[in-house]
N, C-alpha and C positions, 0 to 999 in steps of 0.2 A: 437552410440553408447556414453552417457554423460560420460565426465569426472571423475576422481574421487574426490567426495564433498572436500571443501577446508577445513581447519579447522575451519574457521572463519563460514563457513555454520554449520558447527557441531555443533559449540560452540553456535553459535545461536538459534538453536535449544534447547540445554541442557539447556540455560540461561534461558527460560521459561517452564521446563522440559517435553518437549513433544517427544514421544519418536520419534526416528529415522526410520523411515521407509523410503525402496529406494523413493516413491514417497515424501516424505517430503524432505528428502534430494537431490533429486533430482530438485525440485522445490526452494527449500532454496540457493542451489548454484546458479540459474539463477537470483535471487532475492540479493543476497549479498555476494555472494562466491567470488568477488573481492574488498569486502569494500565500495563499491559506493552506495547512496541511490538511489533508482527507484523509479517512479510512472507508474505502470501496468497495465491494465485492465486484467479481467480473459482471455480474448480472448485472448491480447496479447502475457501473459506469455505462456499460452498454444501454440501458435504458434511457440514462443520462442523455449518451450521443445519440438515440433515435431521437429523443424528444428534440434535441439541437438539429435536427436532419443531419447529421456525419455519417456521409456512407461507410460503414464498417458493420461488417458479421460480426456475432458472437465470437465464433473462433476467430476472428481478425482480434477481438478484446485480450483474449485469454493470451495468443503468442504474441502479442505485444505488452502485457502485464509481466509475461515469464522476460521478454526480453528486459524489460527495464528492470526488473529485478536482478537480472547478474549482470545489469549493467551497473547497479547499486544505485539507482536511483529511487526504487521502491525496497521496503522491504515485506516480507510475506508474514501475517501473523494469521497461525493456523490456532481455531477455537478447539473444533473436534474431528474428526477426521476426517470430514469429508468439506466442510466446509472453513474459504480462506478468506482473509481481508489483507487487503495491499495498501499500506503505511507509507504516504509521504514522505514522513518523519522518520528518516534511516538512519537516527542515532540509539542506540540504546536505550528502552524506557519501557516503565510497564503499563497495561492497559487494564482497562474496565469492558467487560464483556457483558450486557444489558440483554440478560434472557429472555426477558420478557418480550424486547423490540427487537431483537437480532442486532443494538447496534454495538460499535467498539470504539471506546475514546481514551484519549489518553488519559492514567494516571498519575500524579503527582510522583515524580522521580525521587524527590527531596524527602518523603514518605518513608521509602522502601528501603530497610537495610536487611543484608542478606550477609549474615555472617560467616557461613562456611559453605562451598557445594561439594560435592563429593569427588574424591578423586576418581578421575578418569581412567578406565580400563589400560590396561597396558596396551600400546600401539595405538593410542587413539589420543584424543587432547579436544578440550572440549572449546569449541565453534563458537557459541553464544547459549546466553540463559535466557529463556521469554518466562514472562512472565504475566499471564493472564486472570487475573481477577473477576471471577462470575460473581454476577449481582443478580438479584432478582427483588420488585418492588412489595414493602410490606404493606 
């Protein structure tokens, strides 16, 4: 059985105005209970929940991650057309994607310089610029 959610996890949900259901609290505890930032996939979060005997289905994990993104608690980072990671650090920052083991980590923001981005097409505005730097070990 999952331990009682930390104050950090409970406060994290309440700041976004999300109702603290048992499933949301269990997943919030896994994501931010220790105050550290994480990059998770729905599958890895589901496996962590199962290991802690949290009563959630994979569908619930997907739905909860979407709700957390919509509430501004998570940032979704897509590394290819069918693989998304969810980042608890919602400020704009670049990422390293480690191709050899499928890990996503933060890249140093202070070393990234983007001098110019293309103008948005007429009738559109740039919502964000995502930078994922793919790495492989040599």
